[in-house]
N, C-alpha and C positions, 0 to 999 in steps of 0.2 A: 802758397797763396790759394785761397778758396773764395768762391762767391758767397757773400754774406747776405746781401739784400738786393732785391730787384723791385723797382717801383716805376710805373708808367703813369703819365697824365695826358689827358686831352687838353692841349693848350690852344686857346682861341684868342687871338689878339685883334682888336678892331683896327680897321683901316680908315683913316680920316676921309671924310666925304670928298674932299678936293682931290684926293689921289686914287679914288676908286675908278675902275674902268668896267666896260661892258663888252663881253665877247659871246661866243656860243655857249658859255657856261652861265650866262646871265650877268647881273651886276654882283661883283664880289665885295662884300662888306667886311669880311674878316679873313685872317690868315690862320689856317688850322693845321695841326699835325699831332701825332702821338710822339711825345718825347719820353725817353726811357733813361733811367739812372740805375747803374749797377755799381755796387760797392763791394770791395773785397774785405777779407778779415784783417788785412793790414792797412786799411784805410784808403786804398787807391780807388778813385771814382772814374767811371767811364760813362759817356753820354751817347745815346743812340736815338734814331728817329725811324719811325715806320709810317708808311703812307698807304691809304686805300683809295686815293682819288688823285686826279691830276692837279698839278699846280697847288693853289691854296684852297681849293674847294674841298668839301667833304665833311662828314661827321665821323667821329672817332671813338664813340662809346664802345662799339663792338670790339675794335682792335685793342683798346686799352683794357677792356675786361679780359680778353684773351691773354694779353701779356701778363696781367696781374694775377689771374686765377688759374690759368692752365700752363703757361710757359714758365712763370717764375718758380713754382715749386719744383720743376724739373732741373732748374739751374742751381738752386741752393746747394752749396757744398762741393760743386764742381771746380776743377782747375780752370780759370778763365783763359789761360794761355793755350788750351787745347781747342783752338778756334775751329778748325776744320772738323774735328770730331763732334763738337757741339752742333755745328751746322748740320752735319749729316744725321745726328741724333734727332734734331727737331724736324728735319725734312722727312725722314723715314719712319718716325714714330715708333710704334710698338715693335716694328720689324728692324729696328736700327742695328741690333746685334747680328741678326742674320745677314743684313745687307753688308755690314762691315766684314764679316767672314767670307761672304761670297764675292766681294769686290765689285758690286754694282748696286745701283739704286733700287730700292723697293719702297717707293714713297707712299705716304698716307694718301687716301683718296682725295682729301681736301688739301692737295699739295700746292695749290696756287692761291691767289687772292689774299685773304687775311692771314693765312698760314705763312706765306712767304714774306708778307709785310712784317709780321712779328719776328720772323727769322732775321730780316733785314735790320730791325731795330737792335736786336741782341748782338748781331755780328758787328755792327758799327761800334757799339759800346765796348765790345771785347777788344777790338783793335785799338781803341782809345786807351783802354786799360793796359794792354801789352806795351804800347809805346811809352806810356807814363812810367810803368814799372821798370822799364829798361833805360829810361831817360833819353829816348830818341824819338824823332818824328815818325809817323806811320810810313811815310814814303821810304824811309831807310829800310824798314822791314819788308817792303814790297820790292826791294832790289835797288833802291837809290832813285835819285831824281835826275832827269836829263837837263833841267834848267832851274834857276831860282825864280824866274818869272815866265809866264806863258801868256799868249794872246787871249783876249776875252772878246766876246761879242755882246752887244747890247740887245737884250731880248725884251720886246714889247710890241708896239705898233698896232694900235687899234683904230686910229683916226680915219676919217673920210678921205676921199681922193683930194679934196681941197686942202686938208690939214695934215695929211700923213707926212709930207715932205718936211714941214716945220717940226713935227714931233720927232722924226728921226734925226734931224739936224740938231735938235736939243740934246739927244742922246750922245751924239758925237762930241758936242761941246762939253758935256758933263765929264767925259772920261777919255777923250781922244781916241775913241773907238774907230777901228778901220773896217769893222763888220757890224751889221745890224740885222735884226730879224723882226718881221711883221706878221700879223695874223691875217689869214684869209679863210675862205670856206663858208660854212653855214651862217656865220654872223653877217655875211653880205648878201645871202640869197643866191642869185645866179652867178656862175663863174665869170661872166662878163664884168660884173661889178667889182669882183676881186681883182680881175685883170686890170681894170682902169685904175684901181688904187695902187697896184704894183707899178704900173707905167708911170704914174705920178711920182711915186717914191724914187724910181730910177732916174727920172728927169731931174729931180731935186738933188739927188746924191751925186750925180755924174758917174763916170765909169770907174773911178778909183776906189770906191767904197764897195765892199762885198755886201750883197743883199740876199737874205734867206727869207723864205716864207713858210708858214706853219698852218695847216688846215685842220689840225686836231682830229684827223680821221673822219671828217664830216662830208667828204665827197663820195659819190659813187665812182666806180672805175671810169665810166663814160665821162662824168663831169671832170674828173682829174685829168684825163687825156685831153679833153677840150681846153681846160685851163692851160695846160702846157703849150698847146698850139697858140693860144691867145697871147702868151707872154714869151714866145720863142726868142724874141730879140732883146729881152731884159737882162740876160746874162746872170741868171740866178746861181748863187753858190750851192744852194740845195732847196728841195721841196720836201718839207717835213710832214710825216703822217698824212699822205694824200687820201688814204682810205682806212677803214677800221683795221685794227691789228689782227682781228680774226680772219681777215681775207688776205692771207699772204700770197696766194696765187694771183689775186687781183692786183696787189701791190707790185708784183713782178711784171705784170702786164703793163702797168703804168710806167714802170722804169724802162721797159723795152720800147715804149712808144715815143720817147723823146731823148734829148741829150742833157736833161737837167738831173743832177745827182739826187738820189732819194735818201732821206734820213728817216730813221724809224727806231722804235724800241722803248719809248717811255712807258708804254702800256704793257710791256712784256716782262714776264717773270722767269728767271733761271736761264742758264746757258742753253738749255734744250730748245727754247723758243728762238734764240739767236742762231743756233745751229741751223734751224729750219730756214730762217731768213737768208743765211749764207748759201745754203744748198739750193734754194729756189732762185738765187740771184735777184732777190727782191729789194735789196738796199745797198747803198754805197757807204753809209755812215751809220754806225751803231750808237744808239742813245739810251742806254740803260739808266734808270733812276736808282741810285744806290739804296734808297729807302723803300723801294718796291721790288727790285729785281732779285734781292737776296743778299744785300749788303756789300761790303767791300770785297769779301771773299769771292762772291759770285760775279761781281762786276769785273774783277781782275781776270777771272776765267773768261768772261765775255770779251774782254779786250784782247785776250790771247787768240780767241777765235777770229776776231777782226784782223789781227795781224797775220794769222795763218792764211786767210783768204784775201790778203792784200786790200783790205777795207780799212776804214778809219773809225776812230773812237772819239765821241764827244758827248759825255754823259748829260742826261737831263737834270738840271740843277735848279729848277724853279722850286725852292724848298726851304726848309729851316736850316739852322746852322750845322747840326750834325751831318746832315746829308750833303750840304754844300761843301763843307770842309773835307768830307770824304772824297768828293769829286776832285778837289784840288790835289789831294795826295795820289789819287788814281791817275789823274792826267800827268802828274809829275813823273810817275813810274812807268806808265804804259808807253811802249814804242809806237803804238797806233794813234795816240792822242795828238791833237793839233790845235784845239781851241776850247775855251771854257765859256759856258753860258753864264751871263750875269744879268739878273733881273733888273729892268728899269721900271717895272711896276712897283707899287708899294710893297715892301717886304719887311715888316717888323720882326718876322721870325729869324732874320739874320741880324738886322741892324739894331734891334732893341734887346734881343734875347741873349746877346753875348757882350762881354766887356770890350772886346777888340773892335777896332774900326776896319771894316771890310770895304775896300775901294779899288778903283781902277785908275791908273795913271798912264797916259800915253798909249792907251789901248792894251796895257799889260796888267796882270794881277800877280802879286807875289805869292809864292808857295810858302806856307808856314814852316818854320824851323824849330818851333817849341816841341817838347815831348808830347806824344799822343797825336791827337788831331789838331791841336794848337789853338784851341779857343777856351774861354772861361765863361761858363753860363752865368748870366745875371739872375741869381736866384730870387731876387725881389720881383723881377718881371715875371719869372716863372710862377711864383706863388700868386701874383696878382691876377694872372690869366688862366690858371689851371681850372678846368671845369670840375665841379664836384660830382662824382659818380655815385 
């Protein structure tokens, strides 16, 4: 079996006005991603996704061009089951043969950003191909699954202090969620405003529902520490991305200042960044995004680091279908996983781009058991929303 064709598209699907929300990213009117299709010479098709921006924001012309014109020619004719070898070849570039012989990385200078986003898309598609070619779900290839359903948390929460309780209660009613996440940080201005919203949320939810908050890395260290003081009695399950990912010592300082678990990693690429988070004791929960961190291969390595340091693993899955389904298989196989992110914002890249229905019941989400990643792309939707490059 050899790789025959590689094609990427910038897919941009409009979000209906009534379901749009505003955060520190501004008002999001579309859901965007780079969607990749790899086909083998015997007709097996794998789907991947690469991201160069958080959540649904971003423009993807650069990443799609990189995939189609620089990465694709390197893949044609290769055995798609050599997933690790292909990962290392793309990461190490012209020195990949030397790196393989030496037994350690010699990466290209552009080893992060678009480069790893492109590797992520390829890697996800190759795992999809491997599972389909063998007739088994990807979680089988990762070592098996620990459960056929896993807990999910409702991810959203942008409303004001007066409305946030109702918004989160609607999430609970929609899927029986036992855990919810809301946004804080720069979208509110001062930490005091965010704290008031969190207190209102906790009052509405009561003590039995877990509450997480996400600042998208928009606080300074001092602001993050102040916020923790202000919400010390709100029993938060975690405080996500309190400061920018580039300030890992600052994140460690925030973690040491209070008793709220720190979650981080959606802005990080490769296991090396997560090694640093672990060594600095900067985070309690690792949140790699499979479409950005290096794909399924790298996310599984990251989950192993989490397990080795007695930390937990909860991938960032505000994404399209290939990334989201990758997260389901990763969580099914990882001993460090415990909960799955489920977007309660508008997400046509999951609900419209695939034929399957993706839903949560009684706060739990089913792990796919079909071959590969377990979804079927709706190619009519793909064709309708693929941007012409």
